[in-house]
C-alpha positions as CSV (number, residue, x, y, z in Angstrom):
1,X,30.2,52.6,-45.7
2,X,32.4,54.9,-43.6
3,X,32.6,52.5,-40.6
4,X,33.8,49.6,-42.8
5,X,36.6,51.7,-44.2
6,X,37.4,53.1,-40.8
7,X,37.5,49.6,-39.3
8,X,39.8,48.4,-42.0
9,X,42.2,51.3,-41.5
10,X,42.3,50.7,-37.7
11,X,43.0,47.0,-38.3
12,X,45.7,47.8,-40.8
13,X,47.5,50.3,-38.5
14,X,47.1,47.9,-35.6
15,X,48.7,45.0,-37.5
16,X,51.4,47.3,-38.9
17,X,52.3,48.2,-35.3
18,X,52.4,44.5,-34.3
19,X,49.5,44.8,-31.8
20,X,46.9,42.2,-31.1
21,X,43.2,43.3,-30.8
22,X,43.5,42.6,-27.0
23,X,46.6,44.7,-26.7
24,X,45.1,47.7,-28.6
25,X,41.8,47.4,-26.7
26,X,43.7,47.5,-23.4
27,X,45.8,50.6,-24.5
28,X,42.7,52.4,-25.7
29,X,40.7,51.4,-22.6
30,X,37.9,49.6,-24.5
31,X,36.8,46.0,-24.5
32,X,38.3,43.6,-27.0
33,X,34.7,42.7,-28.1
34,X,34.0,46.4,-28.9
35,X,37.2,46.6,-31.0
36,X,36.2,43.5,-32.9
37,X,32.8,45.1,-33.6
38,X,34.6,48.3,-34.9
39,X,37.2,46.4,-37.1
40,X,34.9,43.8,-38.5
41,X,36.4,40.7,-40.1
42,X,36.6,38.9,-43.4
43,X,33.2,37.2,-42.7
44,X,31.5,39.9,-40.7
45,X,31.4,43.6,-41.6
46,X,31.8,46.2,-38.8
47,X,28.7,46.6,-36.7
48,X,29.8,49.5,-34.5
49,X,31.1,53.0,-35.3
50,X,33.3,54.4,-32.5
51,X,32.4,57.6,-30.8
52,X,34.8,60.5,-31.2
53,X,36.3,59.9,-27.7
54,X,36.9,56.2,-28.5
55,X,38.4,57.2,-31.9
56,X,40.7,59.6,-30.2
57,X,41.8,56.9,-27.7
58,X,42.4,54.4,-30.5
59,X,44.5,57.0,-32.4
60,X,46.6,57.8,-29.4
61,X,47.1,54.1,-28.6
62,X,48.2,53.6,-32.2
63,X,50.4,56.7,-32.2
64,X,48.6,58.2,-35.2
65,X,46.2,61.2,-35.6
66,X,42.5,60.8,-35.8
67,X,42.8,62.3,-39.3
68,X,45.1,59.4,-40.4
69,X,42.4,56.9,-39.3
70,X,39.5,58.6,-41.0
71,X,41.2,59.6,-44.4
């Protein structure tokens, strides 16, 4: 599933940058709950796929390209 891989990549980049979910959500101007739904967790798979505009804001906040998140 594309959103599961995408969520895992967003989470991996976020953790590599030392950001919490709350910090990334604030930088990307989305709610922390929405970010949790995008990333998923060990017990719960992602239940949301971000729109292109949200994906662009997440990439900008993480200082990566959208392409790096969707590869």
